[in-house]
C-alpha positions as CSV (number, residue, x, y, z in Angstrom):
1,M,15.9,57.5,285.7
2,T,16.9,56.6,289.3
3,D,14.9,55.2,292.2
4,D,17.0,57.3,294.6
5,F,16.4,61.0,294.2
6,F,19.5,62.0,296.3
7,R,22.1,59.7,294.6
8,A,23.2,59.4,291.0
9,R,23.6,56.0,289.4
10,L,27.1,54.9,288.5
11,D,26.2,54.4,284.9
12,Q,25.4,58.2,284.8
13,M,28.7,59.1,286.4
14,I,31.2,57.2,284.3
15,D,32.1,56.9,280.6
16,L,30.4,53.7,279.5
17,R,33.0,53.4,276.7
18,H,35.6,52.6,279.3
19,P,37.0,49.1,278.6
20,L,36.3,47.9,282.1
21,A,32.7,49.2,282.0
22,V,32.2,47.4,278.7
23,L,33.7,44.3,280.1
24,A,31.3,44.4,283.1
25,G,28.4,43.6,280.8
26,R,30.3,40.9,278.9
27,I,31.6,38.6,281.7
28,P,29.2,35.8,282.5
29,W,28.5,36.7,286.1
30,A,25.5,34.5,286.3
31,Q,27.6,31.5,285.3
32,I,30.2,32.4,288.0
33,E,27.6,32.8,290.7
34,G,25.9,29.5,289.7
35,A,29.2,27.7,290.0
36,L,30.3,29.2,293.3
37,A,27.0,29.5,295.1
38,P,26.9,25.8,296.3
39,T,30.1,26.4,298.3
40,F,28.4,29.0,300.5
41,A,25.0,27.3,300.9
42,R,24.0,26.8,304.5
43,M,24.5,23.1,305.4
44,D,22.0,20.9,307.1
45,R,23.2,20.0,310.6
46,Q,22.6,16.7,312.3
47,G,22.3,18.2,315.8
48,K,23.0,16.5,319.1
49,A,21.0,14.7,321.7
50,V,20.2,16.6,324.9
51,C,18.7,14.9,328.0
52,G,15.9,16.8,329.8
53,G,13.2,16.2,332.2
54,D,9.5,17.0,332.7
55,L,6.6,15.8,334.8
56,F,6.5,12.5,333.0
57,G,10.2,11.7,333.5
58,T,13.4,11.9,331.5
59,T,13.2,13.0,327.9
60,L,15.6,13.0,325.0
61,E,15.6,16.0,322.6
62,I,17.6,16.8,319.4
63,A,19.1,20.3,319.6
64,G,20.7,22.2,316.8
65,A,19.3,20.2,313.9
66,G,18.2,21.6,310.5
67,V,19.5,24.6,308.6
68,S,20.5,27.5,310.8
69,T,19.7,31.1,309.7
70,A,22.0,32.6,312.2
71,G,25.0,34.6,311.2
72,R,25.9,37.6,309.1
73,P,24.6,37.5,305.5
74,R,27.3,36.8,303.0
75,L,28.6,39.4,300.6
76,P,27.5,39.1,296.9
77,I,29.5,36.6,295.0
78,R,29.9,38.9,292.1
79,L,31.5,41.6,294.3
80,M,34.1,39.1,295.8
81,A,34.9,37.6,292.4
82,A,35.3,41.1,290.9
83,L,37.7,42.0,293.7
84,L,39.8,38.9,292.9
85,Y,39.9,39.9,289.3
86,L,40.9,43.5,290.0
87,K,43.5,42.4,292.6
88,H,45.5,40.4,290.1
89,A,44.8,42.5,287.1
90,F,46.3,45.6,288.7
91,N,48.9,44.0,291.1
92,L,47.5,45.1,294.4
93,S,47.5,43.7,297.9
94,D,44.3,42.9,299.7
95,E,44.6,46.1,301.8
96,E,45.4,48.3,298.8
97,L,42.6,46.7,296.8
98,V,39.7,47.6,299.1
99,V,41.0,51.2,299.5
100,R,41.3,51.7,295.7
101,W,37.8,50.1,295.2
102,S,36.2,52.7,297.5
103,E,37.7,55.5,295.5
104,N,37.2,54.2,291.9
105,V,33.7,54.4,290.5
106,V,34.6,52.3,287.4
107,W,35.7,49.5,289.7
108,Q,32.4,49.7,291.6
109,Y,30.4,49.6,288.4
110,F,32.5,46.5,287.3
111,S,31.6,44.9,290.6
112,G,27.9,45.2,290.1
113,Q,27.2,48.3,292.3
114,E,24.4,50.7,291.2
115,Y,25.3,53.6,293.4
116,Y,28.7,55.0,294.5
117,T,29.8,53.6,297.8
118,P,32.5,55.7,299.7
119,R,33.2,53.0,302.3
120,L,35.3,49.8,302.0
121,P,33.5,46.9,300.2
122,C,34.7,44.5,302.9
123,D,37.5,43.8,305.3
124,A,40.7,42.8,303.6
125,T,40.8,39.5,305.4
126,Q,37.4,38.5,303.9
127,I,39.1,38.3,300.5
128,G,41.4,35.6,301.7
129,R,38.6,33.7,303.3
130,F,36.6,33.8,300.1
131,R,39.6,32.7,298.1
132,T,40.2,29.7,300.4
133,A,36.5,28.8,300.5
134,I,36.0,28.5,296.7
135,G,39.2,26.4,296.4
136,E,41.1,25.6,293.2
137,A,37.9,24.6,291.4
138,G,36.4,28.0,292.1
139,V,39.4,30.0,290.9
140,E,39.4,27.9,287.7
141,E,35.8,29.0,287.1
142,L,37.1,32.6,287.2
143,L,39.7,31.7,284.6
144,K,37.2,29.9,282.5
145,A,34.9,32.9,282.5
146,T,37.6,35.0,280.9
147,L,38.0,32.5,278.1
148,D,34.2,32.4,277.6
149,T,34.1,36.2,277.4
150,A,36.9,36.2,274.8
151,I,34.9,33.8,272.6
152,K,31.6,35.6,273.2
153,T,33.1,39.0,272.2
154,K,34.9,37.5,269.2
155,A,38.2,38.7,270.6
156,V,39.7,35.3,269.8
157,R,38.7,32.7,267.3
158,P,37.8,29.2,268.7
159,T,40.1,27.6,266.2
160,E,43.1,29.3,267.9
161,F,42.6,26.9,270.9
162,E,43.7,24.0,268.7
163,R,47.4,25.1,268.9
164,I,48.9,26.2,272.2
165,I,52.3,26.8,273.7
166,V,53.2,25.3,277.1
167,D,56.2,26.2,279.3
168,T,57.1,26.0,283.0
169,T,58.5,28.6,285.4
170,V,59.1,28.9,289.1
171,Q,56.6,30.7,291.4
172,E,58.7,31.8,294.2
173,K,57.5,31.8,297.8
174,A,57.7,34.7,300.1
175,I,60.6,33.5,302.2
176,A,64.0,34.8,303.0
177,H,67.1,33.2,301.5
178,P,67.6,30.0,303.4
179,V,70.9,30.5,305.2
180,D,71.7,27.8,307.7
181,S,72.6,30.1,310.6
182,R,69.3,32.1,310.1
183,L,67.2,28.9,310.0
184,L,68.8,27.5,313.1
185,E,68.3,30.7,315.1
186,I,64.6,31.0,314.0
187,A,64.0,27.4,314.9
188,R,65.4,27.9,318.4
189,A,63.4,31.1,319.0
190,K,60.1,29.6,317.7
191,V,60.5,26.4,319.8
192,V,61.2,28.4,323.0
193,Q,58.2,30.6,322.3
194,A,55.9,27.7,321.7
195,A,57.2,25.9,324.8
196,K,56.4,28.9,327.0
197,R,52.9,29.1,325.5
198,V,52.1,25.5,326.7
199,G,53.6,26.2,330.1
200,I,57.0,24.5,329.8
201,S,59.7,26.2,331.9
202,L,63.1,25.8,330.3
203,K,66.4,25.7,332.2
204,Q,68.2,27.8,329.6
205,T,66.9,29.4,326.4
206,F,70.2,30.7,324.9
207,V,68.5,33.9,323.7
208,K,71.6,36.1,324.1
209,E,74.1,33.6,322.8
210,G,71.8,32.7,319.8
211,K,71.6,36.4,318.7
212,E,75.3,36.8,319.1
213,L,76.1,33.7,317.0
214,R,73.7,34.8,314.3
215,R,75.5,38.2,314.1
216,K,78.9,36.5,314.0
217,A,77.9,34.1,311.3
218,G,76.7,36.9,309.1
219,G,80.0,38.7,309.5
220,Y,82.1,35.6,308.9
221,A,80.2,34.9,305.7
222,H,80.6,38.4,304.4
223,A,84.4,38.3,305.1
224,K,84.6,34.8,303.6
225,Q,86.0,33.4,306.8
226,F,84.4,30.0,306.3
227,R,86.3,28.1,309.0
228,R,84.9,30.5,311.7
229,L,81.5,30.4,310.0
230,R,81.4,26.6,310.3
231,R,82.4,26.8,314.0
232,A,79.5,29.3,314.7
233,V,76.9,27.2,312.8
234,K,78.1,24.1,314.7
235,R,77.5,25.8,318.0
236,Q,74.0,26.9,316.8
237,R,73.2,23.3,316.0
238,T,74.4,22.3,319.5
239,I,72.2,24.8,321.4
240,L,69.2,24.0,319.2
241,G,69.7,20.3,320.1
242,V,69.9,21.1,323.8
243,V,66.6,23.1,323.6
244,L,64.8,20.4,321.7
245,R,65.8,17.6,324.0
246,E,64.7,19.6,327.1
247,V,61.3,20.4,325.5
248,K,60.7,16.8,324.6
249,R,61.5,15.6,328.1
250,K,59.1,18.1,329.7
251,L,56.3,17.8,327.1
252,A,54.4,15.4,329.3
253,T,54.2,18.0,332.0
254,A,52.8,20.7,329.8
255,S,50.0,22.7,331.6
256,S,48.1,23.7,328.4
257,E,45.0,21.6,327.7
258,S,44.5,22.8,324.2
259,P,45.1,20.1,321.7
260,T,45.8,22.6,319.0
261,T,48.6,24.3,320.9
262,I,50.2,20.9,321.7
263,A,49.9,19.8,318.0
264,H,51.5,23.1,316.9
265,L,54.5,22.5,319.3
266,N,54.9,18.9,318.0
267,T,55.0,20.2,314.4
268,L,57.6,22.8,315.4
269,L,59.7,20.2,317.1
270,E,59.6,17.9,314.0
271,R,60.6,20.7,311.7
272,A,63.3,22.1,314.0
273,E,64.9,18.6,314.2
274,R,64.9,18.5,310.4
275,I,66.7,21.8,310.2
276,R,69.2,20.7,312.9
277,T,70.1,17.4,311.2
278,Q,69.9,18.3,307.5
279,Q,73.1,18.4,305.5
280,P,74.0,20.7,302.5
281,K,73.6,17.9,299.9
282,D,70.3,16.4,301.3
283,K,67.4,16.2,298.8
284,D,64.5,16.8,301.2
285,K,65.8,19.9,302.9
286,L,63.6,22.3,304.8
287,Y,64.1,25.9,303.5
288,A,61.6,27.7,305.7
289,L,60.1,26.9,309.1
290,H,56.7,28.3,308.2
291,A,56.6,26.9,304.6
292,P,57.8,23.3,304.4
293,E,56.4,23.0,300.9
294,V,59.1,25.2,299.4
295,E,61.6,23.5,297.0
296,C,64.9,24.6,295.6
297,I,64.6,24.6,291.8
298,G,67.3,25.4,289.3
299,K,66.1,26.6,285.8
300,G,69.6,27.3,284.4
301,K,69.4,31.1,284.7
302,A,72.8,32.8,284.8
303,R,71.5,35.7,287.0
304,K,69.7,33.4,289.4
305,L,71.0,29.9,289.9
306,Y,68.3,28.7,292.3
307,E,64.8,29.8,293.0
308,F,62.8,28.7,296.1
309,G,59.1,28.0,295.5
310,V,57.0,25.7,293.4
311,K,57.1,24.7,289.7
312,A,54.2,26.2,287.7
313,S,53.0,25.4,284.2
314,I,51.6,28.0,281.8
315,A,49.6,27.4,278.6
316,V,48.9,30.2,276.1
317,T,47.3,30.2,272.6
318,H,49.9,30.2,269.8
319,R,48.6,33.3,268.0
320,S,47.0,35.7,270.3
321,G,48.7,34.8,273.6
322,L,45.5,34.3,275.7
323,M,46.2,32.2,278.8
324,V,44.3,28.9,278.6
325,G,45.8,27.0,281.5
326,A,47.9,27.5,284.7
327,R,48.8,25.0,287.4
328,S,51.3,24.4,290.1
329,F,53.1,21.1,290.5
330,P,54.7,20.4,293.9
331,G,57.7,18.1,294.1
332,N,59.6,19.6,291.2
333,P,58.7,17.0,288.6
334,Y,60.2,16.7,285.1
335,D,58.7,19.1,282.7
336,G,57.5,16.4,280.3
337,H,55.7,14.5,283.1
338,I,53.3,17.5,283.8
339,L,52.2,18.0,280.2
340,S,49.3,15.5,280.4
341,A,48.0,17.2,283.6
342,Q,48.3,20.6,282.0
343,L,46.4,19.5,278.9
344,E,43.7,18.0,281.0
345,Q,43.1,21.3,282.7
346,T,43.1,23.1,279.4
347,R,40.5,20.8,278.0
348,I,38.2,21.4,281.0
349,L,38.5,25.1,280.7
350,L,37.8,25.0,277.0
351,G,34.8,22.7,277.4
352,D,32.3,25.3,276.2
353,A,34.4,26.4,273.3
354,G,34.0,23.2,271.3
355,K,37.8,23.0,270.6
356,I,40.6,21.1,272.2
357,P,44.4,21.4,271.7
358,K,45.7,19.3,268.8
359,Q,49.2,20.8,268.5
360,V,51.4,21.7,271.5
361,V,54.6,23.8,270.9
362,V,57.1,23.2,273.7
363,D,60.9,23.4,274.4
364,L,63.4,20.6,274.8
365,G,62.3,20.0,278.4
366,F,59.2,18.1,277.1
367,R,61.1,15.5,275.1
368,G,60.2,11.9,275.3
369,V,56.5,12.2,276.3
370,D,54.8,11.6,272.9
371,H,53.7,8.1,274.0
372,D,52.0,9.6,277.1
373,N,50.1,12.2,275.0
374,P,48.9,10.4,271.9
375,E,45.9,12.8,271.3
376,V,48.2,15.8,270.6
377,Q,51.1,16.5,268.3
378,I,54.1,17.7,270.3
379,I,56.4,20.1,268.4
380,H,59.8,20.9,269.7
381,R,63.3,21.7,268.4
382,G,64.5,18.1,268.8
383,K,62.2,17.1,265.9
384,Y,63.3,19.9,263.6
385,K,64.5,17.7,260.7
386,S,61.2,15.8,260.6
387,L,59.0,18.9,260.8
388,S,57.1,20.4,257.8
389,K,57.6,24.0,256.8
390,Q,54.4,25.0,258.5
391,Q,55.4,23.3,261.7
392,R,58.8,25.0,261.6
393,R,57.0,28.4,261.4
394,W,54.9,27.4,264.4
395,L,58.1,26.5,266.3
396,K,59.6,30.0,265.7
397,R,56.8,31.4,267.9
398,R,57.5,29.2,270.8
399,Q,59.3,32.0,272.6
400,A,56.0,34.0,272.7
401,V,55.2,32.4,276.1
402,D,58.2,34.0,277.7
403,P,56.9,37.6,277.7
404,A,53.6,36.2,279.0
405,I,55.4,34.7,282.0
406,G,57.3,37.9,282.5
407,H,54.1,39.9,282.7
408,L,52.6,37.3,285.1
409,K,55.5,37.9,287.4
410,S,56.0,41.7,287.1
411,D,52.3,42.8,286.6
412,H,50.1,40.2,288.1
413,R,51.8,39.2,291.4
414,M,53.4,35.9,290.4
415,D,56.8,37.0,291.4
416,R,56.2,36.1,295.1
417,C,53.4,34.0,296.5
418,W,52.2,35.1,299.9
419,L,49.5,32.5,300.3
420,Q,49.9,29.6,302.8
421,G,50.7,26.0,301.9
422,Q,50.3,24.0,298.6
423,L,46.7,25.2,298.3
424,G,47.9,28.8,298.4
425,D,50.4,28.0,295.6
426,A,47.7,26.5,293.4
427,L,45.2,29.3,294.0
428,H,47.8,32.0,293.3
429,T,48.9,30.5,290.0
430,V,45.4,30.3,288.6
431,L,44.4,33.8,289.9
432,C,47.5,35.3,288.3
433,A,46.4,33.8,284.9
434,A,42.9,35.2,285.4
435,G,44.3,38.7,286.1
436,Y,46.4,38.4,283.0
437,N,43.4,37.4,280.9
438,L,41.4,40.3,282.3
439,R,44.0,42.8,281.2
440,W,44.1,41.0,277.8
441,L,40.4,41.5,277.5
442,L,40.6,45.2,278.4
443,R,43.1,45.7,275.5
444,A,40.7,43.7,273.2
445,M,37.8,45.9,274.2
446,G,39.7,49.0,273.1
447,R,41.0,47.3,269.9
448,L,37.6,46.0,268.8
449,G,35.8,49.2,269.8
450,L,33.0,47.4,271.7
451,R,30.4,49.4,273.6
452,A,28.3,48.7,276.7
453,T,25.7,46.0,276.1
454,F,22.6,48.0,277.1
455,L,23.5,50.8,274.7
456,C,23.1,48.7,271.5
457,P,19.2,48.6,271.6
458,L,19.1,52.3,272.4
459,L,21.4,53.2,269.5
460,L,19.4,50.9,267.2
461,T,16.1,52.6,268.2
462,L,17.6,56.1,267.5
463,W,19.0,54.9,264.2
464,V,15.6,53.5,263.1
465,Q,13.9,56.8,264.1
466,F,16.5,58.7,262.1
467,L,15.9,56.6,259.0
468,D,12.1,57.0,259.3
469,Q,12.4,60.8,259.5
470,K,14.8,60.8,256.5
471,L,12.4,58.6,254.5
472,L,9.4,60.9,255.3
473,R,11.4,63.9,254.2
474,G,12.2,62.2,250.9
475,C,8.6,61.2,250.3
476,A,7.5,64.8,251.0
477,K,9.9,66.1,248.4
478,S,8.7,63.6,245.8
479,L,5.0,64.5,246.1
480,P,3.4,67.1,243.8
481,A,3.2,70.6,245.4
482,R,-0.5,71.2,245.3
483,S,-3.0,71.9,248.0
484,G,-4.4,68.8,249.7
485,A,-1.6,66.5,248.6
486,W,-1.4,65.1,252.1
């Protein structure tokens, strides 16, 4: 039945045996909405005092106090949470996601829609604002919901959470390769642009010479003419210093009154000075003008000596490979020093499962941290002689985390992080893990042969009616064939 005569319901248009349709009734949407709703509640405003006057003299009133009802109503939390799930499960950008959603009826059913909607669910920019609003705690709720669903559907046994595998990788940032000549030219161009925005007139901007030096530096590097390359880069540093000094001298005469614009210019001046003065062997180098949080990390790969981004830790179950933790760690810390923080997140996510990790299988990068983690048993190759036969079998499966990391990067958008700042790195890491778990659950739905939740009572009713009819037929055959037997 439908309450709209001219439209068909989505559950009548799709195959309810589709894994995503089955999963729509298994994910605890009420739990997700209850955890994220306080973030979007309208806040009580204090208001401000406004002086007025009437026949009796001057009066003082409080304006703007209380909870305002103005503004556009927010979109359903389930819809936005489902969009984040689908984005990272199927490796789509925000723009591609909303277009695909408007065309895919199964995705709309997964998002809680009752009728087919041919228009976009929201503007693509609203997904980014929602992601930033819920923060790291909110995206961890999305990851936790996938774990609760796996337990509820019996796709994974709770005892599997007692033994996990932890490893680290590099989540690369969406920046170009940090070549000195390119960084110097971009810094000069951005400083000149910001200075013009605040009303500072520069004597010379070196636009033509800067472009020519950038072109020459690229040619010299390609031809391996390093002496000429160093000469071109030295000149780039010189003209950047000239521009910086002139802007600093004239900053007091800036015509712009916007404190935001002035603060942006000061930030650019500070970063450009770092780029101008940094040396090749400095530790705190700036690798991107727009992303100062980027670090240079070497993981010992022969094909890629250095990666520019942030270190991320991944935790998966030892047997089934379900992702039970994902965090980013700025500052490129030693692998062993992040184990306690990763285990803390895993315990929080598994709070409703009733199980906590007892054994952790790791590589040699986690040596020497047994004293910092007394509640778990750390198993790695350095302890091979002291391990039991069972622990040695567990150690053979440590490499199972590597394909999981590979799928995170190739199928769930972890290869490049396009989100801004350290918060963006943290959000992106957890959402990639949530998308990985959603695809894991889709495979589990097909493997277990689960059906949509609301079909179970209907099938049970039909089965009972069938048994009743069969029982009645059997009773009719067993009764004597004479008139009036019934």
